[in-house]
Backbone as CSV, one residue per row, in Angstrom:
resi,resn,N_x,N_y,N_z,CA_x,CA_y,CA_z,C_x,C_y,C_z
1,LEU,-132.580,70.920,79.329,-132.230,72.191,78.708,-133.263,73.211,79.126
2,GLU,-132.815,74.304,79.696,-133.745,75.289,80.224,-133.446,76.650,79.640
3,SER,-134.464,77.380,79.285,-134.273,78.709,78.734,-133.709,79.626,79.801
4,THR,-132.620,80.316,79.480,-132.016,81.241,80.435,-132.567,82.649,80.282
5,ALA,-133.152,82.915,79.139,-133.744,84.231,78.903,-135.002,84.050,78.069
6,PRO,-136.102,83.660,78.708,-137.318,83.342,77.951,-137.706,84.478,77.013
7,GLY,-137.889,84.114,75.745,-138.337,85.085,74.771,-137.254,85.992,74.232
8,ALA,-136.032,85.879,74.747,-134.951,86.739,74.280,-134.090,85.976,73.297
9,PRO,-134.207,86.264,71.999,-133.417,85.522,71.008,-131.953,85.933,71.036
10,ASP,-131.080,85.029,70.581,-129.670,85.368,70.458,-129.438,85.998,69.088
11,LYS,-128.171,86.182,68.684,-127.856,86.853,67.436,-128.386,86.107,66.220
12,SER,-128.558,84.798,66.353,-129.061,84.017,65.223,-130.572,84.058,65.120
13,GLY,-131.219,84.659,66.111,-132.670,84.723,66.111,-133.321,83.613,66.913
14,ALA,-132.508,82.648,67.430,-133.056,81.555,68.232,-133.212,82.003,69.679
15,PRO,-134.215,81.458,70.396,-134.386,81.829,71.809,-133.155,81.464,72.621
16,GLY,-132.815,82.303,73.579,-131.687,81.994,74.445,-131.983,80.789,75.316
17,ALA,-131.002,79.925,75.503,-131.192,78.711,76.298,-129.873,78.305,76.908
18,GLY,-129.921,77.451,77.906,-128.699,76.979,78.534,-128.923,75.672,79.249
19,TRP,-127.842,74.878,79.403,-127.912,73.612,80.125,-127.646,73.866,81.604
20,ARG,-128.368,73.161,82.451,-128.144,73.246,83.898,-128.107,71.833,84.459
21,TRP,-127.207,71.593,85.390,-127.114,70.286,86.038,-128.282,70.084,86.982
22,LEU,-128.761,68.845,87.035,-129.824,68.500,87.975,-129.236,67.740,89.154
23,LYS,-129.516,68.194,90.339,-129.126,67.459,91.538,-130.213,66.434,91.814
24,VAL,-129.861,65.154,91.769,-130.876,64.105,91.833,-130.653,63.193,93.025
25,ARG,-131.695,62.495,93.364,-131.617,61.423,94.349,-132.287,60.197,93.746
26,ALA,-132.180,59.050,94.402,-132.773,57.813,93.883,-133.656,57.174,94.940
27,SER,-134.673,56.490,94.488,-135.573,55.767,95.380,-136.066,54.533,94.663
28,ALA,-136.833,53.720,95.353,-137.350,52.498,94.745,-138.801,52.323,95.123
29,THR,-139.586,51.772,94.209,-141.001,51.524,94.483,-141.294,50.032,94.557
30,VAL,-140.260,49.198,94.557,-140.451,47.753,94.643,-139.988,47.270,96.008
31,SER,-140.406,46.075,96.375,-140.047,45.525,97.675,-139.905,44.016,97.550
32,ALA,-139.584,43.374,98.675,-139.423,41.922,98.666,-140.713,41.221,98.260
33,SER,-141.852,41.822,98.559,-143.131,41.209,98.193,-143.310,41.161,96.680
34,ASP,-142.556,41.976,95.952,-142.612,41.960,94.494,-141.658,40.947,93.894
35,GLY,-140.937,40.222,94.746,-139.998,39.225,94.250,-138.582,39.720,94.104
36,VAL,-138.248,40.846,94.742,-136.913,41.417,94.651,-136.265,41.403,96.032
37,ASP,-135.008,40.998,96.081,-134.240,40.996,97.311,-134.144,42.420,97.845
38,PRO,-134.546,42.689,99.113,-134.472,44.054,99.654,-133.082,44.659,99.551
39,ALA,-132.040,43.833,99.700,-130.679,44.352,99.594,-130.420,44.885,98.187
40,TYR,-131.003,44.220,97.207,-130.848,44.663,95.824,-131.541,46.009,95.635
41,VAL,-132.737,46.143,96.191,-133.473,47.401,96.090,-132.704,48.507,96.783
42,ASP,-132.177,48.243,97.977,-131.445,49.260,98.716,-130.219,49.714,97.943
43,ARG,-129.523,48.754,97.303,-128.320,49.103,96.566,-128.645,50.063,95.423
44,PHE,-129.754,49.800,94.718,-130.117,50.677,93.626,-130.697,51.989,94.142
45,ALA,-131.380,51.936,95.264,-132.006,53.143,95.790,-130.968,54.144,96.286
46,THR,-129.759,53.694,96.577,-128.720,54.591,97.071,-127.621,54.803,96.039
47,ALA,-127.791,54.248,94.842,-126.738,54.330,93.836,-126.800,55.620,93.026
48,GLY,-127.816,56.432,93.251,-127.919,57.678,92.526,-128.556,57.548,91.166
49,GLY,-129.203,56.447,90.882,-129.858,56.274,89.596,-129.307,55.101,88.814
50,PRO,-129.604,55.029,87.519,-129.224,53.864,86.722,-127.735,53.746,86.454
51,GLY,-126.966,54.786,86.659,-125.536,54.707,86.412,-125.181,54.941,84.958
52,SER,-123.884,55.064,84.689,-123.430,55.364,83.326,-123.684,54.171,82.413
53,ARG,-124.148,54.442,81.226,-124.430,53.416,80.217,-124.715,54.105,78.884
54,HIS,-124.756,53.338,77.815,-125.085,53.896,76.514,-126.060,52.967,75.803
55,ALA,-126.497,53.351,74.600,-127.458,52.581,73.804,-128.744,52.333,74.582
56,ILE,-129.141,53.314,75.400,-130.376,53.219,76.174,-131.564,53.656,75.316
57,ALA,-132.751,53.527,75.872,-133.948,54.102,75.259,-134.702,54.855,76.336
58,VAL,-135.151,56.063,76.011,-135.935,56.867,76.942,-137.200,57.342,76.246
59,ALA,-138.229,57.596,77.046,-139.489,58.127,76.541,-140.123,58.979,77.622
60,ALA,-140.699,60.091,77.232,-141.308,61.002,78.191,-142.522,60.376,78.851
61,GLY,-142.736,60.714,80.110,-143.966,60.322,80.779,-145.116,61.144,80.229
62,GLY,-146.275,60.556,80.130,-147.411,61.255,79.534,-147.854,62.477,80.300
63,ASP,-147.482,62.575,81.601,-147.901,63.726,82.390,-146.958,64.919,82.229
64,GLY,-145.889,64.743,81.431,-144.987,65.849,81.176,-144.074,66.207,82.318
65,ARG,-143.932,65.330,83.317,-143.112,65.642,84.484,-141.782,64.911,84.507
66,GLY,-141.574,63.953,83.619,-140.337,63.193,83.656,-140.229,62.257,82.469
67,PHE,-139.357,61.240,82.603,-139.170,60.301,81.502,-138.777,58.924,82.030
68,TYR,-139.069,57.898,81.220,-138.689,56.522,81.507,-137.367,56.197,80.831
69,LEU,-136.616,55.288,81.429,-135.369,54.779,80.854,-135.351,53.267,80.999
70,PHE,-135.032,52.566,79.900,-134.944,51.106,79.946,-133.669,50.644,79.255
71,GLY,-132.984,49.666,79.907,-131.896,48.940,79.269,-130.655,49.750,78.991
72,GLY,-129.930,49.318,77.950,-128.647,49.902,77.607,-127.509,48.968,77.967
73,SER,-126.294,49.404,77.758,-125.129,48.567,78.042,-123.967,49.429,78.497
74,ARG,-122.990,48.767,79.093,-121.782,49.442,79.564,-120.636,48.461,79.510
75,HIS,-119.502,48.888,78.949,-118.317,48.048,78.884,-117.559,48.151,80.196
76,GLY,-117.053,47.017,80.662,-116.298,46.995,81.898,-114.900,47.552,81.719
77,LYS,-114.179,47.700,82.834,-112.827,48.241,82.796,-111.844,47.246,82.201
78,THR,-112.143,45.959,82.324,-111.261,44.930,81.775,-112.057,44.032,80.852
79,GLY,-111.398,43.575,79.799,-112.073,42.685,78.861,-112.996,43.437,77.927
80,PHE,-113.641,42.700,77.046,-114.488,43.297,76.036,-115.948,42.890,76.182
81,ARG,-116.285,42.106,77.183,-117.665,41.653,77.337,-118.472,42.725,78.067
82,PRO,-119.474,43.304,77.433,-120.227,44.379,78.072,-121.277,43.851,79.043
83,LYS,-121.742,44.731,79.891,-122.875,44.467,80.761,-124.105,45.045,80.090
84,VAL,-125.115,44.217,79.850,-126.346,44.663,79.198,-127.461,44.646,80.238
85,PHE,-128.262,45.696,80.270,-129.232,45.898,81.351,-130.666,45.624,80.898
86,ASP,-131.500,45.254,81.883,-132.930,45.072,81.627,-133.763,45.791,82.688
87,ASP,-133.183,46.828,83.305,-133.876,47.542,84.368,-134.655,48.736,83.818
88,LEU,-135.709,49.107,84.540,-136.571,50.224,84.160,-136.517,51.280,85.262
89,TRP,-136.322,52.541,84.854,-136.243,53.666,85.780,-137.180,54.773,85.318
90,TYR,-137.527,55.641,86.273,-138.294,56.837,85.933,-137.646,58.039,86.609
91,PHE,-137.381,59.072,85.823,-136.847,60.313,86.376,-137.948,61.356,86.402
92,ARG,-138.133,61.968,87.551,-139.173,62.982,87.710,-138.546,64.261,88.248
93,GLU,-138.790,65.337,87.538,-138.290,66.631,87.988,-139.153,67.152,89.128
94,ALA,-138.506,67.776,90.103,-139.234,68.318,91.243,-139.999,69.568,90.823
95,ASP,-140.878,70.016,91.695,-141.626,71.238,91.429,-140.682,72.423,91.315
96,ALA,-141.110,73.437,90.615,-140.255,74.597,90.378,-139.813,75.253,91.683
97,HIS,-140.674,75.236,92.685,-140.320,75.908,93.938,-139.283,75.138,94.742
98,ALA,-138.921,73.915,94.265,-137.944,73.106,95.002,-136.521,73.448,94.617
99,GLU,-136.317,74.484,93.812,-134.971,74.867,93.415,-134.203,75.390,94.629
100,VAL,-133.011,74.817,94.843,-132.198,75.177,95.999,-130.784,75.472,95.528
101,ALA,-130.205,76.561,95.968,-128.826,76.914,95.667,-128.555,76.840,94.161
102,ASP,-129.479,77.375,93.382,-129.340,77.427,91.927,-129.215,76.045,91.294
103,GLU,-129.769,75.028,91.934,-129.767,73.677,91.379,-131.194,73.182,91.273
104,LEU,-131.536,72.633,90.136,-132.853,72.042,89.973,-132.844,70.641,90.559
105,LEU,-133.880,70.291,91.275,-133.931,68.998,91.939,-134.777,68.013,91.152
106,GLY,-134.403,66.746,91.236,-135.159,65.684,90.602,-134.843,64.372,91.288
107,ALA,-135.532,63.317,90.890,-135.340,62.031,91.550,-135.483,60.889,90.564
108,TRP,-134.591,59.903,90.673,-134.705,58.635,89.955,-135.519,57.659,90.791
109,THR,-136.417,56.949,90.164,-137.161,55.883,90.832,-136.900,54.573,90.114
110,PHE,-136.409,53.593,90.850,-136.170,52.268,90.290,-137.489,51.507,90.259
111,LEU,-137.907,51.071,89.085,-139.211,50.424,88.927,-139.139,48.915,88.842
112,GLY,-137.973,48.361,88.502,-137.876,46.906,88.491,-136.971,46.377,87.400
113,LYS,-136.733,45.075,87.452,-135.966,44.338,86.463,-136.267,42.863,86.639
114,ALA,-135.854,42.032,85.684,-136.008,40.586,85.811,-134.832,40.038,86.608
115,ARG,-135.078,39.030,87.410,-134.012,38.397,88.178,-134.154,36.895,88.066
116,SER,-133.026,36.208,87.920,-133.057,34.748,87.844,-133.541,34.187,89.161
117,GLY,-134.485,33.274,89.102,-135.017,32.644,90.299,-136.180,33.385,90.899
118,ALA,-136.233,34.714,90.721,-137.323,35.499,91.290,-137.674,36.626,90.339
119,PRO,-138.285,36.309,89.209,-138.556,37.343,88.216,-139.540,38.386,88.724
120,LEU,-139.359,39.605,88.266,-140.258,40.692,88.615,-140.643,41.416,87.343
121,PRO,-141.831,41.275,86.890,-142.811,40.247,87.226,-142.521,38.996,86.421
122,PRO,-143.459,38.012,86.366,-143.185,36.794,85.594,-142.833,37.074,84.142
123,ALA,-143.393,38.123,83.556,-143.057,38.497,82.182,-142.276,39.805,82.218
124,TRP,-141.131,39.813,81.558,-140.278,41.002,81.572,-139.393,40.971,80.327
125,PRO,-139.187,42.106,79.670,-138.340,42.118,78.474,-136.906,41.700,78.794
126,ALA,-136.285,41.007,77.867,-134.900,40.588,78.037,-133.976,41.803,78.005
127,ALA,-132.786,41.658,78.577,-131.780,42.711,78.526,-131.471,43.042,77.072
128,ARG,-131.288,44.333,76.782,-131.071,44.743,75.395,-130.532,46.168,75.333
129,SER,-130.053,46.526,74.145,-129.618,47.890,73.862,-130.058,48.245,72.447
130,HIS,-129.944,49.534,72.108,-130.344,50.019,70.776,-131.794,49.672,70.449
131,HIS,-132.679,49.779,71.431,-134.090,49.462,71.259,-134.903,50.762,71.161
132,SER,-136.219,50.624,71.066,-137.108,51.787,70.963,-138.067,51.815,72.142
133,LEU,-138.305,53.004,72.672,-139.248,53.219,73.762,-140.073,54.450,73.400
134,VAL,-141.397,54.303,73.381,-142.271,55.380,72.927,-143.370,55.605,73.958
135,THR,-143.715,56.877,74.170,-144.755,57.245,75.127,-146.132,56.828,74.619
136,LEU,-146.939,56.260,75.498,-148.338,55.966,75.188,-149.191,57.186,75.540
137,GLY,-150.012,57.625,74.628,-150.879,58.767,74.912,-150.097,60.018,75.244
138,ALA,-149.130,60.371,74.389,-148.221,61.474,74.700,-148.940,62.804,74.894
139,GLU,-150.080,62.983,74.244,-150.794,64.255,74.324,-151.989,64.201,75.276
140,SER,-152.053,63.149,76.074,-153.219,62.973,76.934,-153.138,63.759,78.230
141,GLY,-151.919,64.125,78.654,-151.761,64.828,79.918,-151.702,63.920,81.124
142,VAL,-151.793,62.604,80.921,-151.683,61.639,82.017,-150.675,60.575,81.614
143,ASP,-150.075,59.925,82.597,-149.069,58.910,82.339,-149.735,57.540,82.269
144,VAL,-149.801,56.978,81.063,-150.382,55.643,80.898,-149.331,54.620,80.495
145,GLY,-148.035,55.035,80.499,-146.970,54.076,80.265,-146.253,54.278,78.949
146,VAL,-145.475,53.268,78.578,-144.642,53.335,77.381,-144.719,52.009,76.628
147,LEU,-144.354,52.060,75.349,-144.295,50.869,74.508,-142.848,50.634,74.104
148,LEU,-142.391,49.388,74.240,-141.012,49.011,73.920,-141.009,48.064,72.732
149,PHE,-140.036,48.272,71.825,-139.921,47.384,70.663,-138.457,47.143,70.318
150,GLY,-138.152,45.879,69.957,-136.880,45.539,69.327,-135.660,45.729,70.192
151,GLY,-134.518,45.891,69.501,-133.241,46.001,70.178,-132.399,44.757,69.962
152,ALA,-131.258,44.711,70.629,-130.342,43.591,70.457,-129.580,43.329,71.743
153,LEU,-129.169,42.090,71.891,-128.294,41.670,72.993,-126.962,41.295,72.370
154,CYS,-125.932,42.113,72.616,-124.604,41.913,72.020,-123.580,41.744,73.126
155,VAL,-123.015,40.518,73.287,-122.177,40.263,74.474,-120.897,39.434,74.313
156,PRO,-120.119,39.380,73.261,-120.357,39.931,71.923,-121.153,38.958,71.068
157,GLY,-121.315,39.298,69.794,-122.245,38.569,68.954,-123.645,39.042,69.286
158,CYS,-124.466,39.327,68.309,-125.748,39.990,68.543,-126.933,39.076,68.251
159,SER,-127.908,39.118,69.144,-129.213,38.503,68.921,-130.228,39.630,68.900
160,CYS,-130.958,39.752,67.811,-131.911,40.852,67.647,-133.314,40.422,68.078
161,TYR,-134.138,41.411,68.453,-135.498,41.155,68.917,-136.501,41.872,68.013
162,ASN,-137.702,41.326,67.952,-138.825,42.017,67.321,-140.073,41.909,68.191
163,ASP,-139.859,41.789,69.506,-140.978,41.699,70.437,-141.473,43.091,70.821
164,THR,-142.724,43.150,71.257,-143.368,44.407,71.644,-143.927,44.262,73.056
165,TRP,-143.672,45.272,73.896,-144.101,45.250,75.297,-144.757,46.583,75.648
166,VAL,-145.654,46.533,76.626,-146.282,47.736,77.161,-146.067,47.778,78.666
167,TRP,-145.578,48.919,79.151,-145.436,49.151,80.601,-146.539,50.104,81.045
168,ARG,-147.258,49.710,82.127,-148.294,50.564,82.673,-147.972,50.886,84.116
169,PRO,-147.899,52.163,84.478,-147.452,52.546,85.821,-148.394,52.118,86.931
170,GLU,-149.703,52.015,86.645,-150.636,51.648,87.718,-150.371,50.237,88.247
171,SER,-150.053,49.325,87.357,-149.831,47.935,87.764,-148.354,47.622,87.985
172,ARG,-147.448,48.548,87.575,-146.006,48.324,87.663,-145.649,46.995,87.003
173,ARG,-146.172,46.785,85.812,-145.945,45.535,85.096,-145.708,45.801,83.614
174,PHE,-144.841,44.977,83.027,-144.726,44.898,81.579,-145.671,43.808,81.089
175,SER,-146.349,44.069,79.990,-147.214,43.077,79.359,-146.743,42.862,77.933
176,PRO,-146.491,41.609,77.540,-146.131,41.362,76.135,-147.348,41.578,75.251
177,VAL,-147.156,42.279,74.150,-148.243,42.547,73.203,-148.232,41.451,72.149
178,GLN,-149.325,40.735,72.034,-149.447,39.696,71.029,-149.768,40.348,69.691
179,VAL,-148.854,40.202,68.744,-149.026,40.867,67.449,-149.021,39.841,66.330
180,SER,-149.642,40.208,65.227,-149.645,39.346,64.053,-148.537,39.780,63.106
181,GLU,-147.724,38.822,62.693,-146.646,39.043,61.740,-145.810,40.289,62.054
182,PRO,-145.037,40.262,63.131,-144.198,41.419,63.450,-143.116,41.611,62.398
183,PRO,-142.548,42.801,62.314,-141.462,43.049,61.349,-140.247,42.190,61.681
184,ILE,-139.304,42.125,60.743,-138.060,41.392,60.974,-137.349,41.980,62.188
185,TRP,-136.802,41.126,63.027,-136.056,41.547,64.218,-134.960,42.522,63.812
186,ARG,-134.735,43.516,64.680,-133.785,44.563,64.337,-133.390,45.377,65.562
187,TYR,-132.384,46.189,65.383,-131.985,47.157,66.399,-131.543,48.441,65.704
188,ARG,-131.357,49.518,66.502,-131.014,50.842,65.968,-132.077,51.375,65.016
189,GLN,-133.312,50.992,65.219,-134.413,51.482,64.409,-135.021,52.714,65.080
190,SER,-135.977,53.338,64.387,-136.729,54.463,64.946,-138.206,54.100,64.982
191,LEU,-138.847,54.409,66.106,-140.269,54.141,66.298,-140.910,55.408,66.840
192,VAL,-142.033,55.815,66.257,-142.663,57.067,66.667,-144.173,56.906,66.687
193,SER,-144.817,57.627,67.604,-146.277,57.669,67.656,-146.719,59.032,67.163
194,THR,-147.730,59.051,66.317,-148.185,60.313,65.735,-149.527,60.780,66.279
195,ALA,-150.203,59.954,67.055,-151.523,60.337,67.559,-151.833,59.499,68.795
196,ASN,-152.940,59.822,69.447,-153.367,59.072,70.625,-154.330,57.949,70.282
197,ASP,-154.243,57.438,69.047,-155.156,56.364,68.651,-154.501,54.991,68.712
198,GLY,-153.271,54.914,69.300,-152.596,53.632,69.400,-151.866,53.217,68.149
199,SER,-151.463,54.194,67.310,-150.722,53.899,66.084,-149.260,54.289,66.252
200,PHE,-148.367,53.425,65.736,-146.933,53.674,65.818,-146.305,53.341,64.470
201,PHE,-145.326,54.139,64.062,-144.632,53.925,62.797,-143.184,53.539,63.061
202,LEU,-142.733,52.511,62.354,-141.380,51.977,62.487,-140.620,52.200,61.189
203,PHE,-139.377,52.683,61.316,-138.552,52.865,60.124,-137.112,52.441,60.406
204,GLY,-136.507,51.809,59.392,-135.067,51.548,59.407,-134.642,50.491,60.397
205,GLY,-133.356,50.559,60.738,-132.761,49.604,61.647,-131.804,48.661,60.936
206,GLU,-131.190,47.809,61.714,-130.228,46.826,61.221,-130.567,45.483,61.845
207,SER,-130.397,44.415,61.093,-130.723,43.095,61.629,-129.642,42.091,61.265
208,TYR,-129.619,41.003,62.006,-128.762,39.855,61.730,-129.652,38.677,61.373
209,LYS,-129.170,37.872,60.415,-129.895,36.675,59.989,-131.353,36.984,59.650
210,PRO,-131.671,37.745,58.635,-130.779,38.240,57.584,-129.964,39.441,58.036
211,TYR,-128.743,39.534,57.514,-127.812,40.583,57.882,-128.027,41.743,56.932
212,MET,-128.766,42.771,57.360,-129.194,43.792,56.415,-129.598,45.068,57.134
213,TYR,-129.606,46.161,56.370,-130.222,47.400,56.798,-131.643,47.446,56.227
214,HIS,-132.508,48.259,56.846,-133.898,48.343,56.409,-134.266,49.781,56.058
215,ASN,-135.059,49.943,55.015,-135.619,51.264,54.726,-137.114,51.195,54.477
216,SER,-137.745,50.180,55.046,-139.196,50.037,54.920,-139.897,50.731,56.086
217,VAL,-141.174,51.036,55.895,-142.013,51.632,56.938,-143.098,50.635,57.319
218,SER,-143.232,50.369,58.619,-144.290,49.482,59.115,-145.119,50.243,60.146
219,LYS,-146.366,49.874,60.273,-147.277,50.530,61.207,-147.829,49.508,62.191
220,LEU,-147.757,49.854,63.477,-148.347,49.027,64.530,-149.617,49.699,65.015
221,LYS,-150.702,48.937,65.058,-151.987,49.468,65.547,-152.433,48.634,66.730
222,LEU,-152.505,49.283,67.901,-153.017,48.599,69.087,-154.518,48.368,68.925
223,PRO,-155.077,47.444,69.721,-156.507,47.159,69.596,-157.362,48.425,69.680
224,GLU,-158.386,48.485,68.878,-159.251,49.658,68.810,-159.834,49.997,70.175
225,GLY,-159.637,51.247,70.600,-160.201,51.713,71.864,-159.380,51.374,73.091
226,TRP,-158.331,50.544,72.951,-157.570,50.140,74.137,-156.868,51.326,74.780
227,LEU,-156.194,52.133,73.988,-155.464,53.263,74.553,-156.419,54.296,75.143
228,ASP,-157.543,54.530,74.489,-158.534,55.464,75.042,-159.010,55.011,76.409
229,ALA,-159.201,53.701,76.559,-159.648,53.165,77.845,-158.591,53.365,78.918
230,GLN,-157.297,53.172,78.549,-156.226,53.369,79.521,-156.127,54.828,79.952
231,ILE,-156.295,55.738,78.997,-156.240,57.160,79.324,-157.397,57.543,80.246
232,ALA,-158.585,57.025,79.959,-159.749,57.330,80.792,-159.561,56.797,82.207
233,ARG,-159.016,55.582,82.332,-158.779,55.015,83.664,-157.724,55.811,84.419
234,ALA,-156.674,56.237,83.697,-155.633,57.012,84.361,-156.182,58.336,84.871
235,ARG,-157.027,58.960,84.089,-157.624,60.222,84.526,-158.544,60.025,85.713
236,ALA,-159.222,58.889,85.745,-160.119,58.584,86.860,-159.387,57.888,87.999
237,ARG,-158.075,57.614,87.791,-157.249,56.919,88.790,-157.853,55.578,89.181
238,GLN,-158.280,54.827,88.180,-158.813,53.492,88.402,-157.763,52.471,88.003
239,PRO,-157.758,51.293,88.651,-156.803,50.244,88.284,-157.025,49.802,86.851
240,PRO,-155.951,49.572,86.085,-156.106,49.123,84.701,-156.607,47.697,84.640
241,THR,-157.257,47.360,83.554,-157.738,45.999,83.362,-157.317,45.528,81.991
242,GLY,-156.798,44.301,81.930,-156.464,43.694,80.651,-155.174,44.222,80.068
243,ALA,-154.336,43.313,79.590,-153.090,43.711,78.934,-153.359,44.060,77.482
244,ALA,-152.509,44.905,76.940,-152.660,45.249,75.521,-152.550,43.986,74.697
245,GLY,-153.557,43.718,73.900,-153.512,42.547,73.052,-153.971,41.267,73.730
246,SER,-154.448,41.346,74.978,-154.870,40.127,75.659,-156.178,39.596,75.080
247,ASP,-157.043,40.515,74.637,-158.304,40.096,74.047,-158.259,40.175,72.519
248,THR,-157.636,41.215,72.014,-157.523,41.398,70.567,-156.068,41.609,70.224
249,MET,-155.588,40.906,69.238,-154.194,41.035,68.857,-153.949,42.364,68.163
250,ALA,-152.824,42.997,68.503,-152.398,44.168,67.748,-151.881,43.702,66.397
251,ALA,-151.785,44.617,65.467,-151.406,44.211,64.115,-150.371,45.159,63.533
252,TRP,-149.360,44.585,62.895,-148.397,45.344,62.112,-148.864,45.346,60.652
253,SER,-148.657,46.460,59.967,-148.957,46.517,58.540,-147.865,47.333,57.834
254,PRO,-147.465,46.950,56.615,-147.906,45.728,55.956,-147.339,44.505,56.651
255,PRO,-147.947,43.324,56.461,-147.403,42.115,57.080,-146.017,41.810,56.532
256,ARG,-145.264,41.015,57.290,-143.895,40.705,56.904,-143.829,40.071,55.520
257,SER,-144.842,39.284,55.162,-144.842,38.638,53.851,-144.827,39.659,52.725
258,ALA,-145.441,40.837,52.965,-145.466,41.873,51.937,-144.117,42.543,51.784
259,LEU,-143.237,42.326,52.764,-141.907,42.921,52.716,-140.861,41.914,52.278
260,ALA,-141.314,40.790,51.729,-140.369,39.722,51.374,-139.395,40.160,50.303
261,THR,-139.792,41.140,49.501,-138.907,41.609,48.429,-137.989,42.719,48.887
262,GLU,-138.014,43.031,50.160,-137.248,44.165,50.668,-135.773,44.034,50.359
263,ALA,-135.226,42.840,50.580,-133.796,42.659,50.335,-133.509,42.533,48.844
264,GLY,-134.302,41.702,48.127,-134.014,41.444,46.733,-134.256,42.628,45.837
265,ALA,-135.250,43.474,46.158,-135.585,44.603,45.296,-134.801,45.850,45.656
266,GLY,-133.949,45.750,46.644,-133.123,46.890,47.009,-133.779,47.804,48.019
267,ALA,-134.915,47.392,48.630,-135.531,48.217,49.649,-134.714,48.247,50.910
268,ALA,-133.803,47.278,51.042,-132.840,47.303,52.141,-131.481,47.012,51.551
269,ASN,-130.459,47.635,52.076,-129.105,47.433,51.582,-128.422,46.370,52.405
270,LEU,-127.934,45.334,51.714,-127.159,44.341,52.440,-125.916,45.003,52.965
271,LYS,-125.614,44.772,54.206,-124.478,45.447,54.811,-123.190,44.968,54.175
272,ALA,-122.366,45.917,53.744,-121.086,45.542,53.151,-120.268,44.797,54.164
273,GLY,-119.694,43.694,53.733,-118.899,42.909,54.682,-119.766,41.975,55.470
274,GLY,-120.685,41.258,54.819,-121.518,40.297,55.513,-120.686,39.205,56.117
275,SER,-121.324,38.349,56.895,-120.582,37.372,57.671,-119.695,36.455,56.827
276,PRO,-120.097,35.938,55.622,-119.177,35.094,54.849,-117.929,35.861,54.432
277,LEU,-118.108,37.098,53.970,-116.959,37.886,53.559,-116.061,38.206,54.737
278,MET,-116.676,38.461,55.891,-115.888,38.749,57.088,-115.027,37.554,57.470
279,ILE,-115.569,36.353,57.306,-114.800,35.149,57.635,-113.615,35.014,56.684
280,ILE,-113.850,35.235,55.372,-112.770,35.138,54.388,-111.681,36.164,54.679
281,CYS,-112.117,37.400,54.973,-111.143,38.443,55.279,-110.349,38.102,56.536
282,GLY,-111.017,37.534,57.512,-110.332,37.149,58.734,-109.281,36.084,58.483
283,ILE,-109.631,35.085,57.665,-108.668,34.026,57.351,-107.477,34.594,56.593
284,ALA,-107.764,35.523,55.638,-106.677,36.136,54.875,-105.757,36.946,55.777
285,LEU,-106.348,37.647,56.737,-105.541,38.444,57.656,-104.653,37.559,58.516
286,LEU,-105.218,36.457,59.008,-104.424,35.535,59.813,-103.280,34.945,58.996
287,ALA,-103.562,34.601,57.718,-102.520,34.051,56.862,-101.412,35.074,56.628
288,LEU,-101.799,36.344,56.447,-100.808,37.391,56.233,-99.944,37.593,57.461
289,LEU,-100.578,37.587,58.632,-99.820,37.732,59.873,-98.853,36.569,60.065
290,ALA,-99.314,35.357,59.738,-98.456,34.186,59.863,-97.270,34.281,58.918
291,LEU,-97.504,34.749,57.683,-96.419,34.895,56.709,-95.397,35.922,57.174
292,CYS,-95.902,37.050,57.685,-94.984,38.073,58.190,-94.151,37.541,59.342
293,GLY,-94.811,36.785,60.224,-94.081,36.206,61.347,-93.033,35.217,60.878
294,TRP,-93.330,34.404,59.854,-92.364,33.420,59.344,-91.181,34.118,58.720
295,ARG,-91.450,35.191,57.926,-90.359,35.909,57.279,-89.469,36.583,58.313
296,SER,-90.077,37.164,59.351,-89.291,37.801,60.397,-88.425,36.790,61.126
297,SER,-88.999,35.608,61.386,-88.242,34.552,62.063,-87.088,34.078,61.196
298,SER,-87.325,33.976,59.874,-86.272,33.533,58.959,-85.121,34.535,58.934
299,LYS,-85.461,35.830,58.929,-84.412,36.844,58.935,-83.585,36.771,60.204
300,ARG,-84.267,36.550,61.356,-83.525,36.468,62.612,-82.573,35.282,62.607
301,ARG,-83.023,34.157,62.040,-82.146,32.998,61.974,-80.957,33.279,61.053
302,GLY,-81.199,34.040,59.930,-80.116,34.385,59.022,-79.092,35.287,59.686
303,TYR,-79.601,36.267,60.473,-78.679,37.153,61.167,-77.860,36.393,62.197
304,ALA,-78.515,35.451,62.870,-77.810,34.678,63.891,-76.690,33.860,63.258
305,LYS,-76.934,33.235,62.092,-75.903,32.438,61.420,-74.747,33.324,60.958
306,ALA,-75.087,34.550,60.431,-74.029,35.439,59.967,-73.170,35.897,61.134
307,GLY,-73.786,36.165,62.265,-73.006,36.573,63.427,-72.115,35.453,63.912
308,ALA,-72.597,34.241,63.872,-71.804,33.087,64.317,-70.597,32.903,63.397
309,ALA,-70.773,33.137,62.087,-69.670,32.973,61.152,-68.600,34.045,61.392
310,ASP,-69.014,35.248,61.800,-68.043,36.315,62.010,-67.118,36.041,63.171
311,VAL,-67.553,35.284,64.191,-66.724,35.074,65.378,-65.946,33.780,65.301
312,GLU,-66.135,33.009,64.251,-65.376,31.750,64.167,-63.905,32.066,63.855
313,PRO,-62.947,31.310,64.438,-61.507,31.543,64.188,-61.156,31.199,62.747
């Protein structure tokens, strides 16, 4: 979204603004040496980006020049089984002077995904949708990566996650964050960072087993000083050292045990139509359909007999 008349408010008093299409291209920063088939890289590098999908997660790059995109899903043209993704992309807007023919230029960069038989890298988040992706050091002015949490794999039937990962651009690697007592697995939650001290707040979401909505607030705190060190290295353009939580575990608060009363005390609403009720309703619906079919069949047989009687001599 770009302002079409900077500083000129419209009739409502809001600044004038307008949407403009971005003409983009795609590229790749991975190769066969990273464990990816070159043909696979070429296919994505010429596909124009990640392609149409929904339930994705995006987060701005810390340098303010673009954003990361991870995962999401897309339903095929036939059948009901969706395709769920585990690929990571980065979109970067071109410099202002690169505007050509009234089109803003930008580029997608394919950063990687997990592959059976040749994972990139050995640790990589599972395919998922409805997850959270948050910028690390959003106010630092440098890109030190993003933090990923939760989500679900629904193909159909859903498996929810409560794992935490950190992506760092210098190493082009995801690192699993070892945390103590993570919140209940969930998807469609909101995760936000409020400062550059490595603190993140989690609210809401939906989970299966237990099948519930959440209205609790949890806080994730990365190891003390870890994010500051990453920002300093990024500014100095030095290779990163150590994964988040490799030496000191990150911690969620309050611990999950403190949220044990969430369901019973009404802090979360059990979703209407839980799985037992859904099964009962399904059986009742099938029985009703069977009854309707039997009655319709009986009527047809009655009509057939009446017609046969009419033509008898």
